[in-house]
ZADO-1210 file (C-alpha; in nm, 4 decimals, padded with zeros to 6 digits):
<atoms>
<atom x="20.8868" y="21.3796" z="-00.4418" code="UNK" pos="1"/>
<atom x="20.7337" y="21.1996" z="-00.1499" code="UNK" pos="2"/>
<atom x="20.4603" y="21.3868" z="00.0518" code="UNK" pos="3"/>
<atom x="20.4890" y="21.3198" z="00.4266" code="UNK" pos="4"/>
<atom x="20.1332" y="21.4245" z="00.5484" code="UNK" pos="5"/>
<atom x="20.0524" y="21.2468" z="00.8820" code="UNK" pos="6"/>
<atom x="20.2020" y="21.1005" z="01.1982" code="UNK" pos="7"/>
<atom x="20.1828" y="20.7398" z="01.2710" code="UNK" pos="8"/>
<atom x="20.2729" y="20.5286" z="01.5844" code="UNK" pos="9"/>
<atom x="20.6433" y="20.4646" z="01.5518" code="UNK" pos="10"/>
<atom x="20.6083" y="20.1435" z="01.7575" code="UNK" pos="11"/>
<atom x="20.3873" y="19.9830" z="01.4858" code="UNK" pos="12"/>
<atom x="20.5910" y="20.0544" z="01.1698" code="UNK" pos="13"/>
<atom x="20.9009" y="19.9389" z="00.9990" code="UNK" pos="14"/>
<atom x="21.0826" y="20.2649" z="00.8763" code="UNK" pos="15"/>
<atom x="21.1264" y="20.2928" z="00.5037" code="UNK" pos="16"/>
<atom x="21.3456" y="20.6171" z="00.5474" code="UNK" pos="17"/>
<atom x="21.4933" y="20.8603" z="00.7791" code="UNK" pos="18"/>
<atom x="21.5156" y="21.2380" z="00.7949" code="UNK" pos="19"/>
<atom x="21.7557" y="21.4273" z="01.0209" code="UNK" pos="20"/>
<atom x="21.6019" y="21.7800" z="01.1371" code="UNK" pos="21"/>
<atom x="21.7092" y="22.0618" z="01.3474" code="UNK" pos="22"/>
<atom x="21.4591" y="22.2074" z="01.5974" code="UNK" pos="23"/>
<atom x="21.3972" y="22.5014" z="01.3848" code="UNK" pos="24"/>
<atom x="21.3139" y="22.2387" z="01.0969" code="UNK" pos="25"/>
<atom x="21.1053" y="22.0444" z="01.3327" code="UNK" pos="26"/>
<atom x="20.8729" y="22.3297" z="01.4244" code="UNK" pos="27"/>
<atom x="20.7553" y="22.4071" z="01.0695" code="UNK" pos="28"/>
<atom x="20.4431" y="22.2475" z="00.9480" code="UNK" pos="29"/>
<atom x="20.5543" y="22.2879" z="00.5720" code="UNK" pos="30"/>
<atom x="20.9169" y="22.1974" z="00.4924" code="UNK" pos="31"/>
<atom x="21.1128" y="22.0521" z="00.1885" code="UNK" pos="32"/>
<atom x="21.3629" y="21.8060" z="00.3180" code="UNK" pos="33"/>
<atom x="21.6063" y="21.5330" z="00.1920" code="UNK" pos="34"/>
<atom x="21.5820" y="21.1946" z="00.3273" code="UNK" pos="35"/>
<atom x="21.8962" y="21.0002" z="00.4353" code="UNK" pos="36"/>
<atom x="21.8739" y="20.8095" z="00.1044" code="UNK" pos="37"/>
<atom x="21.9080" y="21.1445" z="-00.0815" code="UNK" pos="38"/>
<atom x="21.5503" y="21.1368" z="-00.2105" code="UNK" pos="39"/>
<atom x="21.3557" y="21.4694" z="-00.1826" code="UNK" pos="40"/>
<atom x="21.0351" y="21.4839" z="00.0288" code="UNK" pos="41"/>
<atom x="20.8038" y="21.7322" z="00.1708" code="UNK" pos="42"/>
<atom x="20.6463" y="21.7648" z="00.5143" code="UNK" pos="43"/>
<atom x="20.2861" y="21.8809" z="00.5069" code="UNK" pos="44"/>
<atom x="20.1298" y="21.8608" z="00.8627" code="UNK" pos="45"/>
<atom x="19.8912" y="22.0656" z="01.0647" code="UNK" pos="46"/>
<atom x="20.0117" y="22.3840" z="01.2218" code="UNK" pos="47"/>
<atom x="20.1512" y="22.4240" z="01.5786" code="UNK" pos="48"/>
<atom x="20.3072" y="22.0850" z="01.6297" code="UNK" pos="49"/>
<atom x="20.6728" y="22.0161" z="01.7089" code="UNK" pos="50"/>
<atom x="20.8025" y="21.6898" z="01.5760" code="UNK" pos="51"/>
<atom x="21.0137" y="21.4962" z="01.8095" code="UNK" pos="52"/>
<atom x="21.3146" y="21.2657" z="01.7531" code="UNK" pos="53"/>
<atom x="21.1811" y="20.8966" z="01.7119" code="UNK" pos="54"/>
<atom x="20.8468" y="21.0001" z="01.5866" code="UNK" pos="55"/>
<atom x="20.7133" y="20.8671" z="01.2428" code="UNK" pos="56"/>
<atom x="20.5774" y="21.0469" z="00.9343" code="UNK" pos="57"/>
<atom x="20.3977" y="20.8684" z="00.6580" code="UNK" pos="58"/>
<atom x="20.2795" y="20.9410" z="00.3088" code="UNK" pos="59"/>
<atom x="19.9241" y="20.8541" z="00.2064" code="UNK" pos="60"/>
<atom x="20.0452" y="20.5277" z="00.0396" code="UNK" pos="61"/>
<atom x="20.2195" y="20.4220" z="00.3740" code="UNK" pos="62"/>
<atom x="20.5858" y="20.5127" z="00.3183" code="UNK" pos="63"/>
<atom x="20.7178" y="20.5614" z="00.6673" code="UNK" pos="64"/>
<atom x="21.0055" y="20.7965" z="00.7830" code="UNK" pos="65"/>
<atom x="21.1699" y="20.8082" z="01.1169" code="UNK" pos="66"/>
<atom x="21.2253" y="21.1749" z="01.2491" code="UNK" pos="67"/>
<atom x="21.5698" y="21.2106" z="01.3960" code="UNK" pos="68"/>
<atom x="21.6712" y="21.5025" z="01.6104" code="UNK" pos="69"/>
<atom x="21.9627" y="21.6454" z="01.4179" code="UNK" pos="70"/>
<atom x="22.2831" y="21.7476" z="01.6114" code="UNK" pos="71"/>
<atom x="22.3088" y="22.1099" z="01.6522" code="UNK" pos="72"/>
<atom x="22.5176" y="22.3736" z="01.8286" code="UNK" pos="73"/>
<atom x="22.3822" y="22.3826" z="02.1758" code="UNK" pos="74"/>
<atom x="22.4926" y="22.5015" z="02.5270" code="UNK" pos="75"/>
<atom x="22.4492" y="22.2135" z="02.7880" code="UNK" pos="76"/>
<atom x="22.4293" y="22.3478" z="03.1410" code="UNK" pos="77"/>
<atom x="22.4981" y="22.1698" z="03.4666" code="UNK" pos="78"/>
<atom x="22.4827" y="22.2823" z="03.8030" code="UNK" pos="79"/>
<atom x="22.6242" y="22.1600" z="04.1586" code="UNK" pos="80"/>
<atom x="22.2904" y="22.1651" z="04.3271" code="UNK" pos="81"/>
<atom x="21.9326" y="22.1206" z="04.2526" code="UNK" pos="82"/>
<atom x="21.8725" y="22.4958" z="04.3750" code="UNK" pos="83"/>
<atom x="22.1023" y="22.6204" z="04.1378" code="UNK" pos="84"/>
<atom x="21.9504" y="22.4275" z="03.8653" code="UNK" pos="85"/>
<atom x="21.6119" y="22.5508" z="03.9561" code="UNK" pos="86"/>
<atom x="21.7540" y="22.9188" z="03.9607" code="UNK" pos="87"/>
<atom x="21.9060" y="22.8686" z="03.6159" code="UNK" pos="88"/>
<atom x="21.5689" y="22.7287" z="03.4927" code="UNK" pos="89"/>
<atom x="21.4076" y="23.0560" z="03.6298" code="UNK" pos="90"/>
<atom x="21.6400" y="23.2923" z="03.4819" code="UNK" pos="91"/>
<atom x="21.6562" y="23.1198" z="03.1177" code="UNK" pos="92"/>
<atom x="21.2718" y="23.0874" z="03.1382" code="UNK" pos="93"/>
<atom x="21.2453" y="23.4512" z="03.2202" code="UNK" pos="94"/>
<atom x="21.4062" y="23.5320" z="02.8867" code="UNK" pos="95"/>
<atom x="21.1641" y="23.3135" z="02.7061" code="UNK" pos="96"/>
<atom x="21.4568" y="23.0716" z="02.5856" code="UNK" pos="97"/>
<atom x="21.3369" y="22.7381" z="02.4423" code="UNK" pos="98"/>
<atom x="21.4870" y="22.5052" z="02.7072" code="UNK" pos="99"/>
<atom x="21.5451" y="22.1324" z="02.7241" code="UNK" pos="100"/>
<atom x="21.5051" y="22.0223" z="03.0966" code="UNK" pos="101"/>
<atom x="21.6408" y="21.6944" z="03.2201" code="UNK" pos="102"/>
<atom x="21.7206" y="21.5635" z="03.5750" code="UNK" pos="103"/>
<atom x="22.0904" y="21.6204" z="03.5230" code="UNK" pos="104"/>
<atom x="22.1228" y="21.9201" z="03.2636" code="UNK" pos="105"/>
<atom x="21.9618" y="22.1997" z="03.0669" code="UNK" pos="106"/>
<atom x="22.0044" y="22.2595" z="02.7057" code="UNK" pos="107"/>
<atom x="21.9442" y="22.5611" z="02.4799" code="UNK" pos="108"/>
<atom x="22.0459" y="22.6772" z="02.1517" code="UNK" pos="109"/>
<atom x="22.3938" y="22.8203" z="02.1773" code="UNK" pos="110"/>
<atom x="22.4004" y="23.1823" z="02.2739" code="UNK" pos="111"/>
<atom x="22.7247" y="23.3412" z="02.4316" code="UNK" pos="112"/>
<atom x="22.5288" y="23.6028" z="02.6120" code="UNK" pos="113"/>
<atom x="22.3092" y="23.3399" z="02.7844" code="UNK" pos="114"/>
<atom x="22.6322" y="23.1256" z="02.8489" code="UNK" pos="115"/>
<atom x="22.7850" y="23.4265" z="03.0457" code="UNK" pos="116"/>
<atom x="22.4855" y="23.4771" z="03.2458" code="UNK" pos="117"/>
<atom x="22.4656" y="23.1072" z="03.3384" code="UNK" pos="118"/>
<atom x="22.8315" y="23.1178" z="03.4552" code="UNK" pos="119"/>
<atom x="22.7868" y="23.4306" z="03.6483" code="UNK" pos="120"/>
<atom x="22.5086" y="23.2648" z="03.8391" code="UNK" pos="121"/>
<atom x="22.7325" y="22.9574" z="03.9095" code="UNK" pos="122"/>
<atom x="22.6441" y="22.6918" z="03.6422" code="UNK" pos="123"/>
<atom x="22.8668" y="22.5229" z="03.4018" code="UNK" pos="124"/>
<atom x="22.8354" y="22.5641" z="03.0352" code="UNK" pos="125"/>
<atom x="22.9644" y="22.3075" z="02.7657" code="UNK" pos="126"/>
<atom x="22.9254" y="22.4192" z="02.3887" code="UNK" pos="127"/>
<atom x="22.8681" y="22.1127" z="02.1890" code="UNK" pos="128"/>
<atom x="22.6855" y="21.9300" z="01.8986" code="UNK" pos="129"/>
<atom x="22.4040" y="21.7302" z="02.0306" code="UNK" pos="130"/>
<atom x="22.0201" y="21.7017" z="01.9584" code="UNK" pos="131"/>
<atom x="21.7855" y="21.9519" z="02.0941" code="UNK" pos="132"/>
<atom x="21.4380" y="21.8660" z="02.2350" code="UNK" pos="133"/>
<atom x="21.2919" y="22.1748" z="02.4199" code="UNK" pos="134"/>
<atom x="20.9871" y="22.1743" z="02.6280" code="UNK" pos="135"/>
<atom x="20.6663" y="22.2200" z="02.4318" code="UNK" pos="136"/>
<atom x="20.5661" y="22.5077" z="02.6675" code="UNK" pos="137"/>
<atom x="20.2550" y="22.5474" z="02.8865" code="UNK" pos="138"/>
<atom x="20.0212" y="22.5429" z="02.6061" code="UNK" pos="139"/>
<atom x="20.1960" y="22.2962" z="02.3806" code="UNK" pos="140"/>
<atom x="19.9864" y="22.0195" z="02.2127" code="UNK" pos="141"/>
<atom x="20.2158" y="21.7460" z="02.3435" code="UNK" pos="142"/>
<atom x="20.4212" y="21.6796" z="02.6324" code="UNK" pos="143"/>
<atom x="20.7967" y="21.6975" z="02.5662" code="UNK" pos="144"/>
<atom x="21.0983" y="21.5284" z="02.7068" code="UNK" pos="145"/>
<atom x="21.2991" y="21.2209" z="02.6346" code="UNK" pos="146"/>
<atom x="21.1323" y="20.8956" z="02.5672" code="UNK" pos="147"/>
<atom x="20.7766" y="21.0437" z="02.5749" code="UNK" pos="148"/>
<atom x="20.6145" y="20.9899" z="02.2366" code="UNK" pos="149"/>
<atom x="20.2719" y="21.0957" z="02.2015" code="UNK" pos="150"/>
<atom x="20.1319" y="21.0175" z="01.8523" code="UNK" pos="151"/>
<atom x="19.8458" y="21.1514" z="01.6486" code="UNK" pos="152"/>
<atom x="19.6447" y="20.8982" z="01.4484" code="UNK" pos="153"/>
<atom x="19.4541" y="21.0292" z="01.1449" code="UNK" pos="154"/>
</atoms>
């Protein structure tokens, strides 16, 4: 079994493999996984870090694996105005819901109760299979969001 023990700069490597992980898997520091090739591997990272799609994990001998944000059941929310989008962020955040925030949509792990609240507030909800990249939070160790990859070098 390959032991993926550290992050490397994804811009500087050629990937030897891929692993597709949900957000619930990407928040764990110790995890047994199956690579796209079918090979078993283990992730052994320092605690408190969220893996992001596009990042690179490596073994001590230089085998590199691309992390892919797996499709999962999410609720994708749109709104007719920036003010409504801000209100929806406020109400979802007030419930401590992990939330992906972009210029055009909000996304959270599907929850029918939250979907009903969003619709009552005037938002539109689409339940779909899509990658989920929530904000890291005010005290996260890295920025989150699309196309922002901050890598640790060990």
